C-alpha positions in Angstrom: 0.0 0.0 0.0 1.3 3.4 -1.0 -0.4 6.7 -0.2 0.5 9.8 -2.1 -0.9 13.3 -1.9 -1.8 14.3 -5.5 -3.1 17.8 -4.8 -2.2 19.8 -1.7 -4.9 22.0 0.0 -5.6 25.4 -1.5 -6.1 27.0 1.9 -4.7 27.1 5.4 -7.0 26.4 8.4 -6.4 29.8 9.9 -6.5 33.3 8.4 -3.6 35.8 8.8 -5.9 37.9 10.9 -6.6 35.1 13.3 -2.9 34.4 13.7 -2.0 38.0 14.2 -4.8 38.5 16.8 -3.5 35.5 18.7 0.1 36.9 18.6 -1.1 40.4 19.4 0.6 41.8 16.3 -0.8 45.0 14.7 1.7 45.8 12.0 2.3 44.2 8.6 6.1 44.0 8.4 6.2 40.3 9.3 3.1 39.2 7.4 5.2 37.3 4.8 6.5 34.9 7.5 3.2 33.7 8.8 2.2 31.3 6.0 5.4 29.4 6.4 5.0 29.2 10.2 1.4 28.1 9.9 2.2 25.7 7.1 4.8 24.0 9.3 2.3 23.7 12.1 -0.3 22.3 9.8 2.1 19.7 8.4 3.1 18.6 11.9 -0.6 18.5 13.0 -1.5 16.3 10.0 1.4 14.0 10.7 0.6 13.7 14.4 -3.1 13.1 13.8 -3.0 11.2 10.6 -5.8 13.5 9.3 -6.3 15.9 6.4 -7.3 19.2 7.7 -8.2 21.1 4.6 -9.6 19.6 1.4 -6.9 17.8 -0.5 -6.5 14.9 -3.0 -4.9 11.6 -2.3 -4.1 8.4 -4.1 -4.0 5.0 -2.5 -2.1 2.4 -4.6 -2.6 -1.3 -4.0 -1.5 -4.6 -5.5 -5.1 -5.8 -5.9 -8.6 -5.3 -4.7 -9.5 -6.2 -1.1 -13.0 -6.6 0.4 -12.3 -3.5 2.6 -9.8 -0.9 1.5 -9.3 1.8 4.3 -8.4 5.2 2.9 -5.7 6.9 5.0 -5.7 10.6 5.9 -9.4 11.1 6.7 -12.0 12.6 6.8 -12.8 11.2 3.4 -15.2 13.3 1.5 -15.5 11.4 -1.8 -13.9 8.7 -3.9 -13.0 10.5 -7.2 -12.2 7.3 -9.1 -11.0 3.7 -8.7 -8.7 2.5 -11.5 -6.9 -0.7 -12.2 -4.8 -2.5 -14.8 -6.8 -5.3 -16.3 -5.4 -8.8 -17.0 -4.0 -7.4 -20.3 -2.3 -4.4 -18.7 -4.7 -1.8 -19.9 -5.9 0.9 -17.5 -9.6 0.7 -16.7 -11.8 2.9 -14.6 -14.1 0.9 -12.3 -17.8 1.8 -12.5 -18.9 3.5 -9.3 -21.8 1.0 -8.9 -19.3 -1.7 -8.0 -18.1 0.0 -4.8 -19.3 2.2 -1.9 -17.6 4.7 0.3 -18.5 3.6 3.8 -16.8 5.0 7.0 -13.7 6.1 5.2 -13.3 2.7 3.4 -14.0 1.6 -0.1 -16.0 -1.6 0.0 -17.5 -3.8 -2.7 -21.2 -3.2 -3.3 -23.6 -6.0 -2.5 -23.9 -8.5 -5.4 -20.9 -7.1 -7.2 -17.4 -8.6 -7.8 -14.0 -7.0 -8.2 -12.6 -7.4 -11.7 -9.4 -9.4 -12.4 -6.3 -7.3 -12.3 -2.8 -7.6 -13.7 -0.6 -9.6 -11.3 2.0 -6.9 -10.5 2.5 -4.3 -7.8 0.4 -1.2 -7.9 -2.3 -2.6 -10.2 -5.1 -0.8 -8.4 -5.3 2.9 -7.4 -8.0 4.8 -5.6 -8.1 8.6 -6.0 -10.1 10.4 -3.3 -10.6 13.7 -1.6 -10.1 14.2 2.2 -10.4 17.0 4.7 -12.9 18.4 7.1 -14.9 20.2 4.4 -15.1 21.3 0.8 -16.2 24.7 -0.4 -14.9 28.2 0.0 -11.9 29.0 2.1 -14.2 30.3 4.9 -16.3 27.1 4.8 -13.2 24.9 5.0 -11.7 26.9 7.9 -15.0 26.9 9.8 -15.1 23.1 9.6 -11.7 22.6 11.4 -12.4 21.7 15.0 -11.5 24.3 17.7 -9.0 22.0 19.4 -7.0 21.7 16.3 -7.2 25.5 15.7 -6.0 26.2 19.3 -3.1 23.7 18.9 -2.1 25.4 15.6 -2.2 28.9 17.2 0.0 27.7 20.1 2.5 26.1 17.7 2.6 29.1 15.5 3.2 31.3 18.6 6.0 29.0 19.7 7.6 29.1 16.2 7.2 32.9 16.1 8.7 33.5 19.5 11.6 31.0 19.0 13.1 31.7 15.6 16.4 29.9 16.2 16.8 26.2 17.1 19.3 27.1 19.9 18.9 30.0 22.2 21.1 31.0 25.1 20.2 33.0 28.2 16.5 32.5 28.0 14.0 31.0 30.4 11.6 28.4 29.0 8.3 27.3 30.5 5.5 25.1 29.2 1.9 24.7 29.9 1.4 21.8 32.4 0.8 18.2 31.7 1.3 18.1 28.0 -1.7 20.4 27.7 -0.9 21.6 24.2 -0.4 18.2 22.7 -3.5 16.7 24.4 -5.5 19.1 22.3 -4.9 16.8 19.4 -5.6 13.4 21.2 -9.2 13.1 20.2 -8.5 13.7 16.6 -5.8 11.1 16.1 -6.3 8.2 13.8 -5.0 5.0 15.3 
């Protein structure tokens, strides 16, 4: 099984205004740095949770069809296509009536059978869209849970305040009991 992001998200889960409000910044001189800081926080959040935050396209590549094919990086919004190499090696698109999207998994529809595939690695691929929501930037941002947004703001704040990997002569303190990281616990895919 190989999972590849085919189209990254168009938007970030927080606006520049939200980040600047959290950091108590009024000016615009540092605005150019915030997309990179937020992007780094989003990448880390997605890696820690195993979830897609904003709408993005993925491809799951398999050696053959399984009765149940879980799609990584939920929340899965739609299966865009299921394709395979037939026994002759020609690429075919599976009719959507043959499968269902159920609970983030592609399953074979009742009374249907999977077609024969070429006996080689990567003979089946599922293209799908995942993320908390589709739609406009504002609609997608509104769908991201508050716990994730709070975690992102705290991480962006940390990155903004600590712009070097090594600092000398500074005092460091943290919120108690892993508070920041526990914000993500309920969203993790296990």
